N, C-alpha and C positions, 0 to 999 in steps of 0.2 A: 197403723195401725186402729181402726178407728174403733173406741169405745163408745157404752153406752152412759147416758148421765143418770141412769139408775144405778149403774156398776156404780160411776165415780162417788155416789150421793154414800154409798154402802161403805167405799174401803175405809173410811176414816184415814187416821195415821200412818204411818211407813209401816211399813212390818220388816222384821229382820228375822231369818230365820239362822243361825249362825252357831260355828261349834261353841261347846266350852266342855274341856278338860281333852283327853287325849283324842284316840277313835286311831292309831297305828295299829299295823299288823293284823288288817282285819280276812277273814275265811271266811266263806261262807259255805253251813251245810246241810243236811237232808238233802231229799228230792223232791219232785212235786209242785204243789203250788200251795199248802194251808191246807187247811179245810173246807173245802168249797173254793178257795182261793180264788180260783179262774184267770190267775196270770200265768204266763207262760203259754207256748203254744210250738214250740220245738226244741231244737237243741240249740243250745251257744255257738256248736260248730256251721252252723248255716253261715254263720255272719262270718265268719272263718276267711271266707272267698275273698270279700273287701279289702281293698286295698288300702295302705294307711295314708294319711296326707291331705292337704288341700286340696279341694276340688276332685279327688281321686275319684276312681274308678269301683261302681260295686261291682263289677264284672258277672253280671247276672242277676244279682241279688237284688229280688225283692219289699220292699216293706209291708210288712202283716200278713193276713193268710191268704190261701187265695179266693175265698169268697167276701172279703172285706171289699167294703163300697169302693174303695178308692180303686181294687182291682178288678172290678165287676166289668162283665162285658153287658153295655146297656144298647148295642146296637137293634136290638131291636125289641127295647123296653115301650112300653106305650107313648103317643105323646099326650102330654099336659091338655085339658080343653079349652085354658087361657093361653096358650104358645104365642099367636099371634099378637097378641094383645101385647104382654111382654116385650116380645122382641122389638115392636112398634115403638115400647114407652123409652128401651134401650134407644132405638135410631136405628131402623134398618136398612141405614146406609154407613151407621161407624163400622170401620175398618176393623179388622185383629192386628191388633199390637203385641211382637215379640216385646216384653220387657226385660230381656237380657242382650249379652253380647259379649263382642272383646272390649279391650281398648275400656277406655273411659269417657263418661259424657258430664260432661261441667263438674268435671273434677274428682268423679267417684266410678268407681268400676260398676261396670253395668249390668246387672241380676241379683241373687240373695247367694252368697257364697256359704260352704257349709267346709267342714273341717271333719275326718275321721282319725279316733288316736284309739290307741290299743289299750289292754289293762292295768300299762304303765304309767298311766296318764293319772298324775293327783288327784284326789277329788279335792274340789274349794268349796267356801259358801259361796252362798246367793243372800246376797241383801235388798229386800223388795223395795221398790220405790213407790208403787201403787196399787198395783192387783194382789198382793201377799194374801188377800184370804181364799184366793182362788187359785191361787199358782201353788204346784208342788216343790217342796221345800229340799235345798240341799243337803249333803252335799252333791254335789257336778263334778264330773271328770271336764271342765271346761280349761284349755288351756290359756296363759296370762297374754297369748299371742293368738286367739283366736280370731279369723275374720269378722270383722262387722261389715253387715250391710252400707254400702255407702263410702267404705275405703277405698282410696286414703282421707276425703273426707266426710266422714258420717253426718256431722251437723247433728241436728235436731230431729232427723227423719225418722224411720221405724228401727235401723239399729238391730235390727234380727241379727243372732248369733245359732249358728246351727250344728250341734254335735254328734256324732253318729259314731259308739262305741264299739267298734268290731270282737271285742272278747267277749262281751258281755249283751249283745244284741239291745242295747236301749238308745234312746234319740232322744236329745236334750234341747229344748229349743228357748232361748230367751229373748226376750221383746225390751227395746228400750235400754240396749245393755253398754255397762261402762265399766272397763277394768278397772280397780283396785291396787294400789303400788304393793298390799300384800299378797297379791294372788289372785283375791276373792273378786267376786264381780256385783257392781250394782245393777238391779233389771226391774223393770215393768212389772214382769211378770214372767213365770216361766210354766213350761210343763214337761212332764220324764213320758217318752211313749216305750211300750214295751213295741219291740219289732217283730216277736212271734206270736205274737198274737191280737185281737180285735178289740185292745182296749178301750173302752168308754167312759171320757171323763164326767162330770156331774152336768144334767141337764141344768144351763142356764150360765155355767159358769163361762168365762175367756179361758184364750191359750196365749201362747205368743202371736195369735190370730182373732182376728174380729169374731169368724165364726167359731171359734172354739176346738177348730181344727189343726192338724199338725200341718206344716210347712213342706217339710222336706218330700216326702210324698208327691207332691204335685208339682214339683220344679220339673222345667225340661233340661235334662241332662246331654253334656255332647259324648259322653261315653255309650248311651243305651240309641242316640241318636245316628251315632259311628256305625253300632252292631246291627241297624239296621230295624227298630222294634222298640215304641213304646208298651210297656201294659200295662200303664194304670192313666188315671182321671191327671187332668189339667188342673195345675191353680188359677183365678181370672178373677179379676176387681169391677166392678160397676158403680159408679157414684152414688146410685139411689139405691137403697133397701129399704122393707119395710121391718115392723117389728115381729117377725116372726122367723123359724129355721125348721131345716127340713135334714132327716139324718144324709148322711155322717157330721151335718154342722150340729152344735150345743147350743149356741150363744147367738144373740141377735147384735145389730147397733144403730138402729134405725137411723135414716136419714128422710126419709119418704112416710108419709101416709097414705100415699096411693096404692090401691090394691095391684096395680099392676106392676107394683116397684118388685125385683126378687127378692126373695128370703133369704138369708143365710145357707148353705149346700144346695141349693137352686141349681140343675146342672141344665147344659145345654149341649147339645148333640151337633156335630155339622154332618147335613142332612147327605143322606147315602146319595143320592142322585150327583151332586154335586164333582165335578169334573177334577181332577187335580191333576192329570196326565203332565198339566202345562207346566209344572211347578219342578224343582230341582229332586232328587233323591233325598236328601236331608228335611228338608221341609214338606213332601210327600210321606216321612217318617208321622212328623206332627202332625199331619192335615187328616192323615190316618187312624194317628190315635184319638184326635178328635172325632171321627164317626164311631169308632167302636168303645174308648172310653167314656168322650165329654171331656168338658170342662166345670167343677165346681167350684160356684161361688164364693170366696173365702174372706175376702176384707173390701171394705168401702175405698173407691180410688178409683182412679182414671177409667174409660168404658173400654171394656173386652180388651184389659191388659193380662196375656197370660205371661205365667211367672217362671223364669230359669234364672238357671247357674251361670256365674259368669264364665267364660272360658276362650282363651287365647284362641282357638282354633277355629269357633264360630266366622260366619262371613258374614260381616250384619251387612252388609248390599243386598245379600241373599237371603237375610233373614226378613230385611224391609219388603219382600215380595209376597210375604203373608199380608201386609196391608190391603192388600185389594181383596182378601173375603172378607165378604162383609155380613155382617150380622143376620141379614137378610135370609142366610146361606145356613142358617142352625137353627134348631129348634127344640123350645124346651120340652124337657123329658116328663113325664107326669110326677107332680111336687104331693109326692104322699109318703107318710102322713106328713099336714103341716102343722107345726105347735106355735102358739103361742101363748100371751099370758092366761087366755081362759083354759088353756087343757095339756100346759105341761105337763108331763107323766112324773106320778110319785111315789116312793114307795120307799121300804127299809134301806137303810146305809147298812154298809156292813158290818157285823156281829164279832166284834175281839173276846174268844172264850178266855184265854191266856195270855197273857206278855209276861216271861220269866227271866231271871239272870240265875244264873248256877254258875259257881255260885255267889253270893252278891255282895261278897267284900272279900278282895284280894288284897294281897300284898303287889306293890311299886314292883313292873315288869312282868306282872305275872296275866294272865288270861282269865275271863267269864264268854260264860256261853248265853248268845241271850235267844230265845225261844219263843214261838207265839201258833196259838191259834185259830183261825182267822175264816168266816165262812162270807162267802158272796164277794168277794173285792173283785176290784177289775184287775189292782195292781200296787202295788204295798211298798213302802218307804221306811228305811230308818234312820232315826235322825237324831244328835249328828255323828259324821265321822264313815257312817256307812253307805247310806243312798239307797237305788232303787236295788229290789233281791225278787227272785222267784221262789226260792229256799224258805225250810220252816224253821231257818236259825242261822245263827252268824257267832264266829268269834271275833269278843273287841278285848283291846289290850289300853284302855285307858289308861292316861299320864296322871290325872286326878281324879279324883270324883266326879262321875260323871252322869248325869238322866236321860237315857234315851226314850226317845218318843217313836211308838210304831204307826205310823199313817195307812189306814187302809180305807180306800178310793173304789165305788162303782158308779156308776149312772144317777143314783139319788142322795148321794154328799157321801161324808168322809166320817169317819169315826178314828180316834184316835186312843193309845194306850201309854201310859210310861213305866219305866221301871228304874231304878238307882243302882249304877255300880257304885260300892264305896270301896276307893284306895286308902289302905291303912297304912 
């Protein structure tokens, strides 16, 4: 994952969000999304079709809302006027490369893995080692044995960890992930994504990906290819990017000053005239998705590498045939808006008008209810011990006196409030 020098300079010391006190026996109450909260977009039951397990099938579930930019049909979207120059800068003869498959390459599984958990998965703390100031705090339901990108020999690569919670419909993504003996994880950065909404992280913030994007929604997965259709854009990388981004991206990690270098979030579309009939049925599914949804530039990396999940059912020889598709077969979808340091949008961070505990003092073994009123938030997190929430209150049973922090985030920033529950 590429990170900008400016971001590195702002990070400073490693940050840690860890639990203090208890946090067991948590139950949420209330409905809706708070006062103007903006989180949520459907019922948690929508995720109930998703099978649990490593690399398991989503059984037709699609992340985010139908009009989310990941899920938008761009087959008739206008062409960018600089399309030809951008493709030539990439290299018109550079072939598409599936960066996923079956088995291993150089001792590592091929692709970015994911695991699906249910509501019984324990929440654990995430200790940040690099980009804590732009990360979402824990706790998160990350298993101690969650697959790491590059397993069984992840080395010092990106080491992404992707976890979907099919009970609560949240996606958790970590970068530079290292498990600890106590069940917690160290991570360079982490982000929480509400699978039922069109969550917007703050402009200029990174995520587990350099573009500030979620990774999972852009993966090619065997279950959807086998079902005959991919209904979302794909994730891809290029070696050169400029200091700019276009939605759905929110962050840049520039490696080039050329005006023909791609901004993060740029979308390429396979030309409608490109004949895919000579490819296998599985490869046609991938290529037709590239015609309808395109692929979104998400990180600095090898040229024209599309991301997918490892699966023993992939036919690597067949996937290799995709390399015959050159960059010249693609075109750049209109890049608008384009954000640079000169015009990054600004506005008001969420407002928290109240964050209370009732009662504020409890005896050991008793519960308290945390309640909040929030305006203009894209998503909410309560830490320690609670995690991502959509409701307007939650019941907690701390084992000792605990200070809880409410994090309310939107595209313009983050607002926090604290309340302490005293255990007598």
